[in-house]
N, C-alpha and C positions, 0 to 999 in steps of 0.2 A: 493505382496507387494503394488500393486496399491491401494487397498482399505485402507491399513494403512497409505499410503502417503496422500491420500485424506483426511483422518481423521486428519493428522497433519495440512493440510492447513485449514481445518474448524476450528481447535483450534486456529491457528494463527489469522484468521479473527475475531473469536468470543471472544477469551480470550485476546490476545495481543492488537488487534486493538480496538475493540468495548469495552472491558473490561479495557483497559489501563494497563494491567499487563505485562509491558515491561520486567520484570525479567524473564518471561517464554521464552523469545527469546533464552536465554542461552541453554535451554533444546531442542529447536526445530531446531537449526542451527548447521552446522559443525564448527570446529575451523577456518577453512579457507574460510568461507562463503563469497560469492560475490553477490552484487546487481548490476544489470545493468539497469539504469533508463532512463527517457526521457532526450534528448538533451546531451547524452553521460555521464550522471551522473554514477560514479562508487562509490560504498561504500563497504568497507571490514570489516568483523567481526560483531559480536553481538553488540559491543559498538557503531560501526558506524551506525547500524541499529536503535539502541534506540535513538541516537542523531537525526537522520533523521526524525523518527516518531515524536519525541518531537517537532520539528519545525512545523509540520503540526497540532499537538494537541494544540500547543499554538496559532496558527493562526485560527484554527477552534475548539474551546474547546468542542463543542457539536457534532463533526463529528462522524458518525457511517456509517458502511457498511451494505448493504443487499446483501447476497450472491445469485446471479442469477444462476450460473452453476459451478460445479466442476466436471472435468472429467480427466481421466489419463490412461496411459498405460506404463508399464515398469517402468523406473526410472523418468518419467515426469508427472506432474500434471498441469493442466490449470484451473485457476479460473477467473470467470467474476463477478465483484461486482459493485454496485452503491454506491458511497459515497455521503452522505448529510450532510451539516453543515452550520453554520453561520460564516462568516468572522469577527472575533472579535480581531484578532491580526495581526501584520505585517507578510507578507509573500513575500519573494523575492523582498523586497524593496517597496511593496504595503502596504499603511497604512490600517487599518481596515475599510471596507466599511459598515458593518452591513448587507450585502446581503447574502441571502441563496444561496447555490449551490447544484447541483446534477451532479456528474460526473461519467463516466464510467471508470473502471479500468480493464485491463486484465493482469494477471500474469501468466507466465510459470515458473514453478519450477522444478529444477533437484534435485534429492535425492541421497544421499550416506549413506548407513547404517541406513535407517529410519529417517535421518535428512535432512533438506533443505541445499543443498550445493551452489546453485546458484538460483537467481531469475532474470527474464527478465520482466520488467514491463512497460506496456504502459498506460499512464494516459492521459485523455483528457484534457490537459492543455490549448489547444485553447478554448475549450467550458468553461472551468473554468474562463479564462480571460474574455470571452464575458459576462458571468453571473455576474462577478464582476464589469463590466462596464469599464475595462481597455482598451479593444479593442471593436470596433463596429462589429456587426454581418454583413455579406455580404448582400447586397440587392438582 
């Protein structure tokens, strides 16, 4: 199952994220899918996932990820990607800056029946805020 699960994660990053094919989420996640994100963010279901991704796509309309690593064992798969894009829309109350960002994302996925049941995602929000000029880099 590990190889099949890794293929699902690659499809998610390549088709859903990079290809903006949000309707594919329905086929990739379980009915009770749960996303656990930064700062305690919790999202439930495919509809919540589509809405969440839409927020980032509006803020960074050209955002794409480059897959760095995908590995897994049993019912878990971990992926590491670098997301790059230009801040052209509001995000978390931050008006568009026009600045480009490159941020690291690490996602651990748990599978049930060949579908993603849970995601635990770490996003370098601190680095993104520094690149957007919202916070200063430490000296």
